One Martini backbone bead per residue (centre of mass of N, CA, C, O) as a GRO file, in nm:
protein
   83
    1UNK     BB    1   3.606  12.868  12.969
    2UNK     BB    2   3.799  12.783  13.261
    3UNK     BB    3   4.107  12.589  13.331
    4UNK     BB    4   4.306  12.402  13.555
    5UNK     BB    5   4.593  12.233  13.421
    6UNK     BB    6   4.798  11.959  13.429
    7UNK     BB    7   5.101  11.871  13.329
    8UNK     BB    8   5.193  11.568  13.160
    9UNK     BB    9   5.354  11.269  13.117
   10UNK     BB   10   5.367  11.112  12.782
   11UNK     BB   11   5.613  10.953  12.766
   12UNK     BB   12   5.799  11.187  12.561
   13UNK     BB   13   5.562  11.373  12.642
   14UNK     BB   14   5.328  11.628  12.670
   15UNK     BB   15   5.011  11.663  12.854
   16UNK     BB   16   4.656  11.719  12.822
   17UNK     BB   17   4.331  11.770  12.947
   18UNK     BB   18   4.012  11.796  12.819
   19UNK     BB   19   3.744  11.917  12.921
   20UNK     BB   20   3.425  11.827  12.869
   21UNK     BB   21   3.291  12.108  12.829
   22UNK     BB   22   3.484  12.201  12.608
   23UNK     BB   23   3.450  11.967  12.412
   24UNK     BB   24   3.144  12.005  12.374
   25UNK     BB   25   3.143  12.302  12.277
   26UNK     BB   26   3.355  12.208  12.025
   27UNK     BB   27   3.303  11.914  11.919
   28UNK     BB   28   3.483  11.711  12.055
   29UNK     BB   29   3.662  11.399  11.973
   30UNK     BB   30   3.762  11.107  11.935
   31UNK     BB   31   3.999  11.127  11.655
   32UNK     BB   32   4.038  11.413  11.630
   33UNK     BB   33   4.202  11.657  11.467
   34UNK     BB   34   4.479  11.884  11.538
   35UNK     BB   35   4.613  12.198  11.566
   36UNK     BB   36   4.944  12.308  11.683
   37UNK     BB   37   5.047  12.630  11.824
   38UNK     BB   38   5.239  12.923  11.856
   39UNK     BB   39   5.140  13.253  12.009
   40UNK     BB   40   5.242  13.478  12.206
   41UNK     BB   41   5.286  13.264  12.445
   42UNK     BB   42   5.077  13.058  12.311
   43UNK     BB   43   4.849  12.793  12.291
   44UNK     BB   44   4.716  12.656  11.988
   45UNK     BB   45   4.401  12.481  11.944
   46UNK     BB   46   4.273  12.331  11.637
   47UNK     BB   47   4.036  12.207  11.469
   48UNK     BB   48   3.992  11.983  11.203
   49UNK     BB   49   3.784  12.100  10.945
   50UNK     BB   50   3.580  12.000  10.691
   51UNK     BB   51   3.421  12.189  10.427
   52UNK     BB   52   3.426  11.947  10.246
   53UNK     BB   53   3.241  11.757  10.076
   54UNK     BB   54   3.162  11.470   9.977
   55UNK     BB   55   3.287  11.281   9.683
   56UNK     BB   56   3.223  11.004   9.516
   57UNK     BB   57   3.411  11.019   9.269
   58UNK     BB   58   3.673  11.083   9.427
   59UNK     BB   59   3.665  10.831   9.603
   60UNK     BB   60   3.660  10.616   9.372
   61UNK     BB   61   3.934  10.713   9.237
   62UNK     BB   62   4.108  10.591   9.495
   63UNK     BB   63   4.064  10.317   9.384
   64UNK     BB   64   4.264  10.025   9.385
   65UNK     BB   65   4.421   9.725   9.356
   66UNK     BB   66   4.584   9.780   9.634
   67UNK     BB   67   4.310   9.895   9.823
   68UNK     BB   68   4.119   9.675   9.780
   69UNK     BB   69   3.906   9.466   9.900
   70UNK     BB   70   3.804   9.168   9.976
   71UNK     BB   71   3.607   8.920   9.949
   72UNK     BB   72   3.320   8.822  10.143
   73UNK     BB   73   3.222   8.526  10.291
   74UNK     BB   74   2.886   8.453  10.428
   75UNK     BB   75   2.765   8.224  10.292
   76UNK     BB   76   2.481   8.076  10.299
   77UNK     BB   77   2.166   8.098  10.289
   78UNK     BB   78   1.907   8.096  10.550
   79UNK     BB   79   1.674   8.249  10.437
   80UNK     BB   80   1.531   8.513  10.220
   81UNK     BB   81   1.761   8.569  10.053
   82UNK     BB   82   1.878   8.776   9.777
   83UNK     BB   83   2.143   8.718   9.526
   0.00000   0.00000   0.00000
């Protein structure tokens, strides 16, 4: 698909809007990071996709006393909860 898009000023940067059909075709979504670079007078935008599956042990190893969340008190049981 090809689209003619106007470059607009966003704060101190320039920005473009990615048309919905292109975003859907490439499975782009809000919050996804991309790499952007130039090559032969072209702008290349590539989604950053992790091919590495999550590893629970590696993720748990990153928990420290400094980044662990606090206990959340949800109050006393109201129904048939078993704590």
